[in-house]
Wavefront OBJ file of the C-alpha trace (Angstrom):
o trace
v 47.947 53.075 -148.823
v 46.793 52.122 -151.974
v 48.186 48.282 -153.377
v 48.058 47.260 -156.917
v 48.482 44.098 -158.535
v 47.946 44.352 -162.113
v 48.028 41.261 -164.396
v 47.050 40.755 -168.104
v 44.158 42.565 -167.939
v 42.664 42.283 -163.930
v 43.323 44.285 -161.340
v 43.876 44.188 -158.548
v 43.784 47.197 -155.497
v 43.912 47.035 -151.214
v 43.494 50.269 -150.320
v 44.052 51.672 -146.789
v 42.482 54.917 -144.869
v 46.011 54.810 -142.362
v 49.732 54.644 -144.284
v 51.672 53.294 -141.377
v 51.453 50.221 -142.004
v 53.574 47.510 -140.685
v 55.684 45.717 -143.180
v 54.072 42.606 -141.825
v 51.018 44.228 -142.913
v 51.587 44.858 -146.258
v 52.879 42.085 -147.048
v 49.679 40.397 -145.704
v 48.164 43.008 -148.596
v 50.025 42.076 -151.613
v 49.197 38.312 -150.366
v 45.879 39.162 -150.200
v 46.467 40.376 -154.446
v 48.197 37.666 -154.598
v 45.743 35.478 -154.507
v 42.947 37.226 -155.615
v 45.202 36.763 -158.845
v 45.825 32.855 -158.916
v 48.560 32.683 -157.530
v 48.491 29.475 -154.281
v 49.217 29.336 -151.031
v 51.362 26.933 -151.485
v 53.358 28.813 -153.161
v 53.592 31.495 -151.809
v 54.774 30.181 -148.975
v 57.636 28.846 -150.734
v 57.945 32.534 -152.518
v 58.922 34.214 -149.164
v 60.541 31.746 -147.444
v 62.704 31.404 -150.645
v 62.973 35.573 -150.219
v 63.537 34.240 -146.881
v 66.523 32.922 -146.893
v 68.165 35.361 -149.594
v 67.868 38.129 -146.694
v 69.987 35.110 -144.558
v 72.747 34.882 -146.823
v 72.800 38.622 -147.501
v 73.559 39.286 -143.681
v 75.968 36.065 -143.087
v 77.870 38.192 -146.078
v 77.099 42.026 -144.891
v 78.183 40.846 -141.328
v 81.636 38.709 -142.640
v 82.614 41.514 -144.840
v 82.427 43.441 -140.933
v 84.098 41.882 -139.358
v 86.877 41.377 -142.322
v 87.113 45.214 -142.956
v 87.661 45.132 -138.780
v 91.353 46.072 -138.312
v 92.302 45.239 -134.454
v 93.974 48.009 -132.793
v 98.436 48.074 -133.374
l 1 2 3 4 5 6 7 8 9 10 11 12 13 14 15 16 17 18 19 20 21 22 23 24 25 26 27 28 29 30 31 32 33 34 35 36 37 38 39 40 41 42 43 44 45 46 47 48 49 50 51 52 53 54 55 56 57 58 59 60 61 62 63 64 65 66 67 68 69 70 71 72 73 74
């Protein structure tokens, strides 16, 4: 797998020998790329936290929609 981050005139890449990475492994590589590009550890933590909150909110909406879509048999 090859991940590339381009920012302004700079290009940062990570290439692995294995394509079957987990989401956690890809996220780790992306965070490393972002730190190379100048993002701080604190800004990465904040972005991940905000994304997690968004996913949890989307899951909550999906669950509530599933409950309202469910109809009891007559």
